[in-house]
C-alpha positions as CSV (number, residue, x, y, z in Angstrom):
1,X,-24.0,0.0,-9.3
2,X,-22.5,2.6,-11.6
3,X,-19.1,3.8,-10.6
4,X,-17.3,6.5,-12.7
5,X,-14.2,5.2,-14.6
6,X,-12.0,7.8,-12.8
7,X,-13.1,6.6,-9.4
8,X,-12.6,3.0,-10.5
9,X,-9.0,3.8,-11.5
10,X,-8.2,5.1,-8.0
11,X,-9.8,2.0,-6.4
12,X,-7.7,-0.2,-8.6
13,X,-4.6,1.8,-7.8
14,X,-5.2,1.5,-4.1
15,X,-5.8,-2.2,-4.3
16,X,-2.7,-2.7,-6.4
17,X,-0.6,-0.9,-3.8
18,X,-2.1,-3.0,-1.0
19,X,-1.3,-6.2,-2.9
20,X,2.2,-5.1,-3.7
21,X,2.9,-4.3,0.0
22,X,1.5,-7.7,1.0
23,X,3.7,-9.5,-1.5
24,X,6.8,-7.5,-0.8
25,X,9.3,-8.6,1.7
26,X,7.9,-8.2,5.2
27,X,11.5,-7.8,6.5
28,X,11.9,-4.6,4.3
29,X,8.6,-3.2,5.5
30,X,9.5,-4.0,9.1
31,X,12.8,-2.2,8.9
32,X,11.0,0.9,7.6
33,X,8.6,0.9,10.6
34,X,11.4,0.3,13.2
35,X,13.6,3.1,11.8
36,X,10.7,5.5,12.0
37,X,9.9,4.5,15.6
38,X,13.6,4.9,16.7
39,X,13.7,8.4,15.4
40,X,10.7,9.5,17.5
């Protein structure tokens, strides 16, 4: 399966962001979601 290097970079970037969000404090993420919901 041949994937172009530029596409592979985007895949790695997306995976990296997902991993960072999973590792980051759930409390911080939760406050972001609750603040957005309260504004609506």
